[in-house]
C-alpha positions, 0 to 999 in steps of 0.5 A: 321222563323215564325213571331211573328205576327202569335201568335196574331191572327189565321193564315191562312191555306194558309199563314201557307203552306209557313212558316216551324217552325224554328225547325222541330217538332218531329212527336210524339209532333204535332197534325196531323188532319185530318187524311187524311193530316197526309201524307202532313203534314209530306211529307213523303210517305209510304216506305219512309225510317225513319230519323234514316235509313237516318242518317245511310245511310248518314254514310254510304255514308260518309264512301264510304261502305255499313254497311247495306250489309254485309257478310254473317257472319255478316247478319242474316241467311235468315228466315226458315219461307220464303213463299213457292211456291204454289202448280200448282195442285191448280184448278184457278176459272172463270174470273166470279167469280174473278171479282165478288170476286173483285167487293165485296171486293172494295165495302167492302174496301171502306165503312171501309174507310169511317167509318174509316175516319170519326171523331168519333163524327160524329155517335154521338148524340152531332155531330161534332163541328167545328176545326181549322185543320190549327193551329193544323197541326202547334202547338205541344199539351201542357201537358194538351192537349191545344194547346201550342202557340209557335213552335220553339226551340229559344224563341221569341223576343218580349219580352226581361227580364230586371230583376230577384228577386230570391229566393232560399231555398234548403233542404238538408235533403230531397234533395228537394228545393223551389223557387220563382222568379219575372222577370220584362220584356220589351214588345216589340210587343203586345203579349197575350203569355209570352214563357220562360224556365223551366224543370223539376220544379212543378210551383204552382202559376203564377201571372202578377201583382198580377194577376193569369194567366194561364200557358201551358207547353211543356216538350220535348222542355223544354218551358212554356208559360204564357197566358193572356186574354188581350193584354201585350202592347208594351212598357210597362213593367210587372214583372211575378212571380212564385212559385215553387218546384223540387228535387235537380239534381242527375246528374252534371246539374243544381241545384244539390245534392253532399257529401264527407266524412270527416277525421272523416267519417263522410258524408258531403252533399251540394248544387252547380249549374252547368247552362252552357249551358242549365240548368238555367231553371232546377234551376227557369223558365227563358228566358235561351238563352245568349243573353237574358242578365238581373240583378238578385237579389238572395237570399238564405234561408239556415239552420245553419252551412252552408254558401251560395255563389253567383255571387255577395258579400252578403250584408244582413244576416237575421236569423229567423227559417233559415238564409237568405242571399241576395247578390248584385244586379248583373251587366247584365249577361246570365242565364248559368253564374248565379251560388249559392253554399250551404255548409260547405266550408272553406276559405283563401283570398287577395285583389288584385286591389280592388277585394277580391279574395277567395278560397274555399274547404271542410275544411279538404283541407284547406292547398291545397288552397295556390297555387291556391290563388296566382295563382288568384291574379298574374293572375287578375292584368295580365288581367286587364292590359293586356285588359285595363279594370277592372273586374268589380266585387267587389270579385272573388270566387275560389271553389272546388266542390267534385262532378263536371264533367267539368274541371271548370265553369266560373261563373261571380264572382264565378267559380267553379272547379273539386278538382284536377284542383284547389287544389294543395298539399305540395308535388304536382309537376310541371306538377299538378301546371301547371294544376291547373295555366292554368285552372285558367287562362282558367276560369279567361280570360272568365270573359271578353270573354263569360261574359263581352262580350257574343256570340250572340247563341250556334252556336259561342261559340267558341268566348268564350271557343277558346279566353279563350283556347288562353288565358290560354297558352299565359298567363301562359307562360308570368306570369309563365314561369317556368310552361313551358307551350308551349309544351302543346300548341303545342301538342294541336294544333297537336291534334287539327289538327288530329280531324278537318281532318276528313269528320265529323268534322264541321266549328268553327261556325256552326248552332245548334238548338237542346240541344244535338247539343248544348251540342256537340259544346263543342269539340275540334273545339270550345277550340282547333281550336278557339285557334289555328286560334286565335294564327295563327291571332296573328302570323300574325298581330303582337301580339301588333296589335292583343291585340289592336283589343281585347280591341277596341271589349272588349271596344265596346261591353261591356255587350253586345252579338257579333258575328264572324264578330263583333270581326274580324271587331274589328282588323285593316284591313289595311294591311290584310282583317281580316275579309275576312281572318279569315271567311275562317276559322271559317266558313268552316271545315277542314284546308288546306294541302299546297303543296310546290314545287321549282325550282331554285328562283321560288317557287310554293304553292297550296292548297287544303283541308287536309282530311282523307277520305274513299271515294276517290272520295269526294272532297272540292273546299274549299280555305283558306286565309292562312298566310304561314310563311317560312325560309330558310337554311341561317336563321331559328331559330328567329322570324327575320328570317320569310318571309310572304305570303298570300296565297289566291288563289289555286295556286300562285307563289314567289321568293326566292334566288337562293342559298336557300338550303331548305325551311320550311314553318309554322314557330313554327307550328303557322299556322293551315295548313300542309306542303309537300314540294315534293320529293326533298323538303323532302329530304333535309329538312330531310338531313338538320336535320340529319346532325344538327338538332338545324337548325330548332326550336324544334317546327319546328322539331315537325311540320316535324315529325307531317306532315310526320305522317299526309301525311302518313295517307293521302297516299301523302307519304309512311310509309318508308319516316316517318321512314327515318326521325325519325333516327335523333332522337338519336341526339334529346333530346327536349321534344316536337319531342320526345314526338311526335314521340312517341306518333304516333308511340305508336298510330300504335302499339296499333292499331296492338296490338288490331287487334293481328297482328303479326307486334305489336312485330316488332313494339314494338321492333322498338319503344324500339330500337329508344327510349331505351337509352333515356328510360334508362338514365332517372332519378328516384329520383330527380325534373327536370324542368317540360319540363324535367318531362314531357319527362320522364314521356313519355317515362318510361310510354311507357318502362313500358307498353311494359314490358322493364324490366329495367323499370319495375324493378325499378318501382316496386322497388319504388312501394315496397318502398311507400308500406313499408313506408305505403304511406308516401315516396316521389314519384316524382309527373310525375313518381307516374301514372307510378310506380302505374301502375306497382304496379297496377299489382299484386293482393297486389299492386292493393289492398294497391292503393285501400285502398290508394286512398279512404282515399287519400285527394289529388286529383291530387295523387287520380287520378294517383291512379285511373288511375293504378288501371283501368290499371289492366289486370285482367279486374274484378278490373278495377272500371267501375261499381263502378263508374257508381254507384258513390259508393267509384269512383265518377261517374264523373271518368268514362270518365277517366276509360274508356279511361284507360281501353280501351288502354290496349289490355286485357280490350278494349273489355271489356270497349265496351261491358261494355258502350253497356250494361250499355248506358242507365245508362250512358246517364242517367249520362251524357247528350247526346252530352256532352264532357264526352259522345263524350270522352266515345264513342272515347275512347272505339272505337277509335282503333277499326281497323277491319270489324266486329267492324265497324259494331258492332259500327255502329248497336249499335247505329243504334238500340238506341231509344235516340238521341245518333245515331244522334251525330257527334262524333258517325259518327265521330267514325265510320269514325275514324275506317273506316280510320283505316281499310284503313291504316291498309291495305294499309301499312301493307306490308310496315311494313313487309319489313321495321320493 
């Protein structure tokens, strides 16, 4: 990093040569003078490949194949204009003539080069002025052409914000807003420049202590610089005031406009905020980094007929030409947690632990607020007790926003949600209620993990999201046991293992610099792997010691910012060195494969990186500190049965009683690793499960199934061994093992089906034969406990999609009854998607569903209808264009529609073509690197398994002129396709012999 002092005086050329910016400047944004030094500055020669080519060459090496040299059928034909060999009849000139010609050419070229490299001012009357070229080699140009006095995406640390006074006035007719912000700053070093963030704001007036100052803007980094004629002095406090205006955003970030249609058919508009991660700068100039906390006093000017909400309670209302609402001064918080809304909403409320808890929605949906309010009250009380720190605000609002891209956002005291994740209808299923309860639990946990204690920088986003995800599952399990969320937590861990097994994965804590890299941190690694490692730590330390450490962490760092080690040092270190152990899980990517071999009483264990790879020579020397838990045939289903062995080295041994028949490691899959038992170990376990599957917990049975499929994919076991275990499923009735087996087998079927392989039919029949009795025994009417609803939904969804007649006939019957009742006949919530998907295959059924969808006000039901509409085999009906345009299907639903369309054979190539043709529009709606973009890319490509499609995906992103080609999820997509190809090529013969 370049020291702050370099901005106070002109730097020496030699000093500059020793230092590089914290983030390399884009060559297009830098000033390279003089021309003769350009190659030295860039460090490039004439023939160096550009950055994009280098990225893709790296991808090619990653996948162990050359994407640049495909077969002739995939490459463009040779040019018909290739140079032809010259005729041998031409006479050669004499040596003297050649020498003379060469001399003349050299002279002409030399003169031309001198003229070319001379500055243009040399030949003018005024001559040339001296230029400090060393400055221009480093600093970029501001919008007005002047040098911008900063060279990093990160802000300098010599100025700290203390307090913001913010006045916002949105105009919901013109969809614009005006603002005034006064920022109190502390100066830590003498400086003539203050650097802060601004994006898309027209700043009209800037003053400091009521004196105007000069403003420069560098748009590529969304930064502005305030330049002062004299130093701001160290230790002094100053107030920066800026007036500005902007358009309300048309995307889902910043201060954006939203709308809905009420029961009377009238369009209603509102404005809401979404600032995480980097969008507060779109609403007001600010120091938009999580470590730069400050207090906020917010005022909102609005028209009558609307209400306004912000993080803090309202303290003053003044009516002039419009209404001016003033809110209390906030607690110290990061800019990404600031929030405000201007809308026409209705609310219900209740006091819990001295906090006024309110739930808001559009007036037509006020009857869907009760369940969310009850959840929020119970969870707030639970967290107050569990963490030993009371929620610090006087009020807590939960608001359902009609247009909202994320599931929810944890703004302190003003949590915003999608309508689906907050509102529950009178007849909503337990599955719908589970969604709402878990999202509320996640966002309320953030009020402590993220708001009260915040990560220093986005590289440790998992400290926010991993903790909130962990608490989401553990709190709902304790507060709402009827929602049976344990199965969801287990399947989430399986999903995280699968995503983290790729070479394109990343460490939980990883360095990020660009906005796109920050966006990509919102992924499975931060959320799901983060939560999984916390579960492993809790299981190792015991829950009591774990929460004691958590409480100490929150108390010690309240209102502050932290990193990984601050958390690990908060836990007791006597029995385990938690710092050393957990750093192996957060600072290196992937997870271990533990191989177990037992000879009599001696057990040998070894570890290696579980890495699915196309390039078989790729190796990793990473080691983890693995808390290995295990049970055996003498005691295997109670937590009291578990033994623990900490594996820190590559290999280790320990003793067990000689009479042990079998061992099962990773009790209830609480650890984040996969186990291979060797031929004898697997034989003993499979025989034990076949004899009596209840010798293991349901989680352990599901874990065996998951591990076998993973090892088959890795090439450690044959698919025949997987099928050998699955025979026991005829006796299985628990949701977790059955849904895991069904998911894994269905994935193989989809790959075969989209490849149009003849084995697809055999795989379908194998799956149906394995599950047919359970499919046929499912009830279609009665309500069931939640885990049974999950199983019923999974089984019947596959049965009807595979065209099993019993399923499709019954679903069609239920659908026709629903149509005859004009949509009033009640269908169990977990069966809606199955029934609607079958009904949507006919023209009349599809039209009926679309009509009902446009008029329904229960968002959970609407989402199931939308998925059914998108499942049509007629790709002209799948609503992709309608969603992209945001007409009667909101653009926020595009990822869901694409995910649904590409699951069917009829639509998977159509979905990919749609993404290619509309990529520019898609990236205007969703930020590059965002979770929505990641989902769109992976959904549309993850079932590709041919060389042609691999080349097509690689070629498409390679040709992009935006920053999408550098996204990690693009490399993940190509790696996944290459692995699909490899798995198919390796296992087709086995499938032919055994299906």
